C-alpha positions as CSV (number, residue, x, y, z in Angstrom):
1,M,2.1,-4.3,10.1
2,T,4.0,-2.2,7.5
3,L,3.0,-2.0,3.8
4,E,5.9,-4.4,3.1
5,D,4.4,-6.8,5.6
6,F,1.0,-6.6,3.9
7,R,2.7,-7.0,0.5
8,L,4.3,-10.2,1.6
9,E,1.1,-11.5,3.2
10,C,-0.6,-11.0,-0.1
11,Q,2.2,-12.8,-1.8
12,W,2.6,-9.9,-4.3
13,S,5.7,-8.6,-6.0
14,K,6.0,-4.8,-5.8
15,N,4.8,-4.7,-9.4
16,E,1.8,-6.8,-8.7
17,M,0.9,-4.6,-5.6
18,A,1.1,-1.5,-7.9
19,R,-1.1,-3.2,-10.5
20,Q,-3.7,-4.3,-8.0
21,A,-3.9,-0.8,-6.5
22,G,-4.0,0.9,-9.9
23,L,-0.7,2.7,-9.3
24,D,2.6,2.9,-11.0
25,F,5.7,1.1,-9.7
26,G,7.5,4.2,-8.6
27,T,4.6,5.5,-6.4
28,T,4.1,2.1,-4.9
29,N,7.8,1.7,-4.2
30,K,7.9,5.1,-2.6
31,A,4.9,4.1,-0.4
32,I,6.7,0.9,0.7
33,K,9.9,2.7,1.6
34,G,8.1,5.4,3.5
35,E,10.9,7.9,2.7
36,E,8.7,10.3,0.7
37,P,5.1,11.4,1.4
38,I,2.3,9.8,-0.6
39,S,-1.2,11.2,-1.1
40,L,-4.2,10.2,0.9
41,N,-5.7,8.9,-2.3
42,T,-2.7,6.6,-2.9
43,A,-2.8,5.3,0.6
44,N,-6.5,4.5,0.2
45,K,-5.9,2.7,-3.1
46,L,-3.3,0.5,-1.4
47,A,-5.5,-0.3,1.6
48,H,-8.4,-1.1,-0.6
49,A,-6.3,-3.4,-2.8
50,I,-4.9,-5.2,0.3
51,S,-8.5,-5.5,1.7
52,R,-9.8,-7.1,-1.5
53,K,-6.9,-9.7,-1.5
54,L,-7.1,-10.6,2.2
55,G,-10.9,-10.5,2.4
56,R,-10.9,-8.2,5.4
57,T,-11.0,-4.5,5.9
58,I,-7.5,-2.9,6.1
59,R,-7.7,0.9,6.9
60,I,-4.8,3.2,6.2
61,Q,-4.5,3.6,10.0
62,D,-3.8,-0.2,10.1
63,I,-0.7,0.2,7.9
64,E,2.3,1.3,10.0
65,G,4.9,3.7,8.7
66,L,2.8,5.3,5.9
67,N,4.1,8.8,5.1
68,I,1.0,10.6,4.0
69,S,1.3,14.2,2.9
70,S,-1.0,16.7,4.5
């Protein structure tokens, strides 16, 4: 599942996803689009927020299409 798929499963707007992950909207939107690299820290914050909402562990490896900078 992509980050967008997880966002929809959580029933979050993009703004709510950003708030839940402790990120700003621009960073979250960049992560969802996958067009620009995001930091590993950002990816972990997103995965942790999704995990809390869904009540199961979601690892960054479980999120398809994340563009994580090296």
